[in-house]
N, C-alpha and C positions, 0 to 999 in steps of 0.2 A: 646659512648654517655657520660660515666661518666666523662671523662676528658674534654669533650666538654662543660660541664655544669659549671665546676669549675671556669672559668673566670667570668661568670655571678654572681656566689655567691660572689666572691671578689668584683665585681663592686657594688652589692647591699650593701655589708657591708661598702664599702668606702663611698657610698652615705649617708648611715644612720649615720656614723661617722661624716661627714660634717655637716649634718642637726643637730645632737645632739650638735655639737660644738656651734651652733647659738642659742640654746634654752636658754631662760631666765626665763621661767615659769617652776618651778619644783613642782608645787602644783598639786592637783587632777584635772583630766580632766573634771569632772562634768557629765560625761556620764554614768559611772557605778562605783560601789565600787571597790577600789583597783587599778583603772586605773589612771595613771598620764598623764599630758599634754604632756610630753615628749614621752610617748608610742604612742600617737596619731600622733605626728610629725614623729616619726620613721616609723610608719606603712604607713602613707601617702607618705613617701619618697620611701619606698620599693615597694609598690603595682604597680605603673605605669611601672617599670622596669620588674617585673615578668609578668604582663599582656602583655607587649610588646614582651616578649619571648615566648608567648603562653602557659605558664605553668598554671595549676590550682594552687590555693593558699588556704592553711589552715593556718590562723594566729590567734594568741591569740586575737588580737585586733579587728578582723572582721570576718564575717561568711565565710564559704566555697564558693569559686568561682571556677567553672569548667574552664578548659583550653582546647586549641586545640590540644595539643601534646599527651594527655594521661598520662602526668607526673603531679605530684603535689608537690608543694613547701611547706613544713611545716616550718613555721617561727615563731620565737619569735623575734620581732624587737629589744626589750630591755629586756633581762632576767636579773633580778636583779634591776628593775626600782626603788625599794625603796633605794637600795644602791646608785644608780646614783643620786636620788633626794637628798640624805644626804652628797654627796661628797665622798662616799666610793669607791675606785677604783676597784670594783669587779662587773662588769656588762658587758653583751655581747649581740652581735647579733648572733643568732644561726639559722642555716638553713639547711634543709635536703631535697633533691629531692627523691621522691618516684615514682618508675615505677611499671610495672606489676610484677617484681620480688622482690620488696620490696625497702629498703633504697639503694640509688644508689651513691650518693655523698653528702658530708656534710662539713660544715664550721662553726666554732665557733670563733668569734673575741672578745677578750676583748677590748672594746671600750675605756677603760681608759688607758691601756698600749700599745695597738697595737699587743699584742701577738696573733698569729693565729694558730688554730688547724684545720686540714682537713683530710678527708679520702675519698677513692673511693673504691667501692665494689670490692674486690679481689686485691686492689692495695696498701694495707697498710695504715698506719696513720702517720701523720707528725706534727710536731710543728716548725713553721717558716722554713719549708723546710727540716728539719732533722727528719729522721724516729724515731719513739717513740715506747716504749715498757713498760709495767708495771713492778712493783717491783716483787720480788720473794717471798714475805711474805705469809706464809701458817698458821701461829699460830696467832690467834686473840689476844693473850696476848702480842704479839710483834707489833701489828698493830696500825698505826695512820690513823684515818678515818675522813671524813667529815660527818657532821650531817645535817638534815633539821628537825626542830622541837625538842621537848624534848623527850629523851628516856624514855620508860615506866618503865625501870628498869636498873641497871647496865648491860651493854652488854659485858663487858670483854676486851674491847679494851685497849691498853696502854695509848693513848691519843686521843683527839678528837678536831675537829675545826668546827665552824659554820660560814660559809662565806656568805650565802644568795643568791647564784646564781648557781642553779643545773647544768646548762650547763657547766659552768667553773669547778665546783667541780668534775664532772665526767671526764672532761679532765685531771684534776690532778691525777686521778686514772690511766687513760690511759697512761700517760707519767712517772708514777712512783714516782711522788712527794708525793702522798698520796697512802695508801694501799687499802682503801675501802671507800664506800659511803653508808650511811643507812638513808632512809627516815623514820622519826619518826613522821611525821605530820599526825594525825588522825582526821582531820577536818570532814571527811566524811568516810563512810564505804568503798567506792571505792578507796579513796586516795586523795592526794592533787594536783598532777601534771598532766597537760594537755600534750598531746603528743608533742607539740612544745617545752616544757621545756627540754626534754631529748633525742629526736629522733636523732638530729645531733650527740650528744655525744655518744649515743648508737652505731652508726656506727663506730665512732672513737675509742671507747673502744674495740669493737670486732675486728676491723682491726688491733688494736695494740696488742691484745692478752689478754685483760682483759675480765672478765665475768660480764654480767648485766642481771638481770631478775626482774620480778615483784614479790613482796612479796607473793602474792596470787596465783602465777603461771599463770597468764593471759598473753596473747600476748601483748607485749609492742608496737608493730607496728599496728597502726590503724589510721583511718582517720575520727574520730567521735569527733566533737567539744566538746561535753559535758562530754565525757568519762574521767575518771581520773584513775591514776595508782600510785603504790608505789614502785619506783625503788630501787634496792639494787645492788651495784657493788663491785667487788673485783678484786685484782691483779691475784688471782689464784683460781681454783675451790675449793680447800680445805678451803681457807679463806671465799669464798662465802658461802659455806655450814655452817661454823661456824657462820657468821653473820646472816644468815637467821634463824638458830636455836635460836640464842640469841634474835633476834628481835621478833620472834613469841612467 
């Protein structure tokens, strides 16, 4: 079933990319705070394909929809839509199919560059068809990490980057370009990220061999639209523990 769903994910990403290329309105949607017109276009493109496949859908841009197969597609049609609206080439379509056993197959596509990351449960993780693995960094003082938000204090890493699209940031940890990712956004007690922001990359990270957890120890896999989490990821368990300790 895992590999059977992968072509659908690529089809949806291609359709969203084509729809995005035709977008001329990069302003707010007018529907809710933080939503852009391009988010609506991307979501409206993806939903019919997912419905036709019988999948349930949990999207950032719309409420949960049940499906006929028992599987649920968790999707962020455009992760990093602020980047997209400003012409920064770091935004993605992120999708993960969840079945009774959890995350099953995932795809993250950088819609600016075409770079594709995918994983299947038990089948490894890939970047453009090449198997990936994280770095071997264990010492926080040697690490280069991606951040979201402003760190509450110096965290001890060697360097940091703030790119603005967590799905792609986490994929950079999975493939060894970055050593870790730390969410420092404290907009709420629960965290800043919905499950659509990170779930596809969670499977990619874990299948590649990287570690990813919630700062507060909660399960990152859920299907509740309003729940938020604070993901922290690292190339190695040793680095993860160091990042968690520094962040707390």
